[in-house]
N, C-alpha and C positions, 0 to 999 in steps of 0.2 A: 504493500500500500504506500502511496505517496504520503509522506509525513509533513503536515503543515507545522510551521513553527508556532507552538502554543505556549503562552506564558502571560503573566499580568503585564499588559503593555499599554502605552498611551502615546499620543502624538508628542513629539519632542521639539522643543525650541532649540535649534542647533546653535552651538557656540564654537569658537576656535578651540577651547579646551576639549570639547568632545571630539573634534577632529584629531587632536593630538592623542587622545585616549585610544581611538580606534587603531592608531599606529602602534601603540604600546602593548596591545594585547599579545599574549604569548602562550604557547602550549603549556599545560600543567606539568609536563616533564621538565620544564625549565631549560630546554635546550637553548644554548646561546643563539641570539639572532641580533639583527641590527636595530630593532625597534622597541626594546624594553626588557624588563625583568620578570614581572609577574602579570597574571591576567588582569589584575587590578592593582593600581599603585597610586595612592593619593597622599597629599601632604597637608591637609587642613585639619587642625586639631579640634575644631568645634563640632564636627559631625560625628555622631555615634551611629551604630548600625540601626538602632531603633528609630532615629530621627532623620537619617540620611535619605535623600531622594536623589534619583539620577540627575535631575536638573540642577539641584544645588551643588552636586559634586563638581559640575563643570561650569559653575558661575562664580569661581573664586578669583579674587584679585588680591595681590599682596605686595608688600615691599620688604626686602630683607632688613633684618635688624642691624643697625650700625654696630660694629665691634671695634673698639679701640685697640691699637697696637697690631692690626692686621693690614695686609696689603689690600688696597681698594680694588674692587672689581674693574676690569677693563670695561669702560662704559660704551664701547662700540656695540651697536645693535647686532645681535646674532640672529641667524635664520637657519631653519632646517629645510632642506629641499630633498624630496624623494623623487627618483626619476628611473626611467627604463626605456629601452628601445630594442625591439627584435630586429636582427640584421644578420646577414651572412658575415660572420666574423671569425673565420677559421684561424687567423693569426692573432687571436685575442691576447695570447700570452705576452706578446711584444709590448703591450700597453701597460702591463702591471708595474714594472719598475719605475718608468717615468711618471706614471700617475701617482703612485705612492709617494715618491720623492717630492712631487709638487704639493701634495696635500700636507706633508710634514713641514715643508718650507713655509707654507701659508697658514700653518696651525689649523688645518681643517680636519675635523674628526668625523668618525662614523664608520661605515662599511660599504664596500662596493664589490659586486660579483661580476666577473668577466667570464664569458662562455662562448662556444662556437655560435650560439644563437643570438648573442647580443650582450647587453649590459643592464644591470639593475643595481640601484644603490640608494643610500640615504646618508647625507652628509650635513655637518653643522659647522658654522664659522661666521665670520663677518660677511656681510652681503658682498663686499668687494672680493673677498677671498673665494667665496663659493662661486661667484660668477666667473672668476678666472679658471677654476677647476672645470666648470661646465663648458667653458669656451674651449679648453684644451681637449675635452672629450669630443666635442662637436667639430673639432678641427679634422677629425676623420670623417670623410663624406658619408660613410655608411652609418654613422651615428648622429647625423643631423636630424632634427625633428624629434629630439628627446621629448617624451611625455613627462611633464614635471608637475609636482604639487608642492607648494610652499606652506609650511606650518609655523606657528609661533613657537618660541622657545620658553620652556618653563623655568622658574627660578632655580629649581634643583639641577636641571640640565646645564644652565648657565654656570652654576657653581662648579659642577664637574668639569665643564669645558675649560674654565679658567684655572683649574688646578687647585681649588680650595680644599680638596679632600684626598689628594694623592698620597698623603702620609697617614691617613686614618684607616685603621684596620676595619672600621665599620662602614666605610664609605665606598668609594669607587672600586669595584672589583674588576677582574679581567673581562667580565661580560658587560660592563657598563657600556651603553650604546654610543655615548659621545664623550669618551675620555679625552681630555685635552691633549694628552701626550701620545695618542694612539689612533691610527687609522688602519683599517683592515681592507686589503685589496686581495680578494681570493679568486682562484681559478677553479671553475666547476664545469660540469658537463651541461648543465642547464641553468638559466637565470631564475627560473621558477620550476621546481621539480615536479614533473608529472610522471616521469618514468617511461615515456613513449617518444623516442627520438623521431618517429615518422610524423608526429603531429607538429606542424610548423605554421605559426601565424604569418610567416613571411610569404607562404604560398597561398593560403586562404584564411580568411578570418570573418567573423560575423560583422553585422552592420553596427556602427557606433551610433548611440542615441544621446543627443545633447541632454544634460540634466533638466532643462526647462521643458523638454518634450517627453520626459520619462513618465510622468504621472499619467498622461493620456494613453501611453502604450500599455502600462501595467493595469490600467482600469478596464481594458478591453477583456471581456469574459473569454474570448478565444485565445488569449495570451497566457501561457504557462510561465510563471515567474520562479526562477530558481536561484537560490542563494548559494554561490560557489565557495563561500567561506567554510571553515571547519566548525565543529559543534561548540568548541569553547568560545568562538566568536559570535556565532548566531544567537547565543543566549543573551547577548548584550542588547540586540535590537534587530529590527527587520523592516522590510517593506510589507505592507498589508497583503496577505494572501500568498506570501512566498513559501516555496517548498524547501525544506531543510534536508539535504542528503545524509545528514548525520555522519559526516566523514571526520576522522581524526586528523588526517593529513590530505593534502591535495592529490597525492598518489592514489588515494582510494576512489577518486571521482570517476575514472574510467570504468571501474568495476560496478559502481552504482548505476551508471548509464546502461551497462550490459545487463544488469539484473533487473532494471526497472522497465525497460522499453523493448517492444518487439522490433528488432532491427533487421532481421533476415528470415528466410524460410526455415532456418535451423531452429527458430523459436517455436516451431510447430512440432509436436511430439507424436510420432506414429507408433501406436502400441501393437500394430501388426495383427495378423490372424485371418486375413482373407480380403477379398475385394470389397466386401461390404463394410469393412472397418474404415472409419474416417479419421483424419488427423485431428487431434484434440488441441484446441488453441491453448497457448500458454496463458497463465494468469497475468502476464505482464501487460502494461498499458501500451496503447498504440502511440506511435510518434505523434506528438502534438502538432497542430497546424502552425503554431508560432511559439517561439521561446524567447524570453527576455531574461538575461542573467546579470548579476551584479556581484561585486566583491569590494574590498576596501579601497583599492586604488586603481583597479582596472587591469592589472597585469595577468591575474589568473583567468579572468574572463577571456582574454585574447586566446589563450591556449584552450580553454574549455570550449569556446565557440568554434575553434578550428577542429577540435575533436568531434563535436556534434555534426558539423558539416561533413566530416569524413565518414560518419555513421549513417548518412542519409537524411538528416534533418534539412528541411528546405529553408525556412525563415528563422534565422538566429540573430538576435539583437543583444547588445550588451551596453551597459551604462558607461559612457565615456568619462574617464576620470574617477570612476567608482563612487562610493559613498562620500568620500572626502570632498570631491568636487560638487556633488549634489548638495551637501550641507552648506557649502560655500556660496552657491549660486541661487538656490531656491529659498525664497523668503519663508520664515516660520509659519506664516499664515497659510501658505500653500503646500507645506511639506507633508509628504506621505510616510515619512520615516517615523517608526515607533520604537520606543525603548522599554526595557523590562527592569524592574527593581527587585526581581525575585532573588537574585544571588545576594544582594545586600541585606536581605532579611533572613538569610540562612545562618545557623549557629556557627558555621565555620568562618564566617566573615569577621575579620578583625581589622579595624581601620589601619591602613598602611602596613599590614602584616601578612594577611592571608585572605583567600577567598575559597569557595567550595571546590574550585578546580585545582588549586595548588596546595590546599591544606594538608592532605595526606602525603604529598611528595616532599614536604618540607620537614626537616628534623627540628627538634626543640631548640637546638643551637641556632639554626638558621632563623627561626621565628624570633628568638631573643635578639639576634643581630638586627633584624628588621625593626623591632621595637626600639632598640637603641638608636637606630638611624632616625626613626620618626621623632623620638624625643629630642635629638639634636636639632632637627629642622624646626620643631615647635619652639624650642628655646632660643635658637640663634638666628633662624631665618635661612641658614645654609647648612649643608651637611658638614659635620666636623666641628665647626665653631672654633673659637680660639684655643681650645684644648685638644683639637684634632682627635676627637673620639675617646680621649682618656677621661678619667674622673676629673670633673671641674675643680680648679683651685679656688675659684670664687664664683658666687652666684650672680647671674645677670641682674641688673637693676630692674626691679619689678615694674616700676612706673614706665620706664622706656619700653619694656617688653609689651606691657599691656597696650600702650599707645600705638605700637606697631603690629599688634596682633593681627593675624590674617583675618580678613573680613569675609563674610558670606553674603551673597545677594542672589536674588532670583531675577 
């Protein structure tokens, strides 16, 4: 049966914080990636599980607490840009060294994947530095026309980028996405792993749908809407009526398609016994007349749409720029995006520490480190503080702290 995403949902008023949150979602296994640490990671001390709502979570504005005797933050505005491009890029390994050296020279952090099928990455730095890196990438004609999404930088990421926590054992670890002193440029077989080398968005891909035209497409009853993200992501929010394939990784999507739809005559099972016997139809669903797919930033949909076209689907559409672009361009009053508060109401939820997806995979030691991290941010406004994660030698001035306490607003 096709499984609809079901949970307590409501229409969401999109914010830039929510767009950054979608990028930070991570599998419960805590496998390192470029976009975050835990499925949920927040840094506002005033919200408790019983009072927190999804909207409040992403309506936070704050100013770091001034700390005497520490080096001031570099006041240059930082940006995070996620980008990708499918291209015939067989000599991709030649770009690794010069690209990594340029990022290190410009103090651009983050991670980039190079593969025979193109490039995929997310980097953080000053606008000028990031633009120089992107220009270098696009200097290769095959990589012109990068699909880019820019996101704001959180105070925590800015502190990590500027090196305020590099000597703190409780702060920036090896897997921190935007460590100021580290950029990862990796060589892989695919820029997004489907496990099917024959599926190539370079050769064929679905039709892109502008965010402002998306609502009309998915409201058509003849359109089947498929969420291409994984189950730990789909629980956060959805478009109304979307189908959840319940995949743990993108590699599982082809199997879901094979098991879900009648794709060829082999899906008819003949139980034999004579000319009078008829082939019995498989319980699988027929290929829908029209499919509309979406994911976080658009890259998985490119491969997924190419896969469906190779399986005989005729009309395949996907949301250009993904959910991130949709939330950026579509006004709240017109948005069809819904969010769920269910996970925040679960007993495994602990603000800044754990969620239902990562709770069982985290040791008590890891949870305690997360609590210490959270206390540092609540106390000092940055990770580490003047004591760099060690026992404080003095207490912060309560008046100053209260006056600069992070504020919540809707």
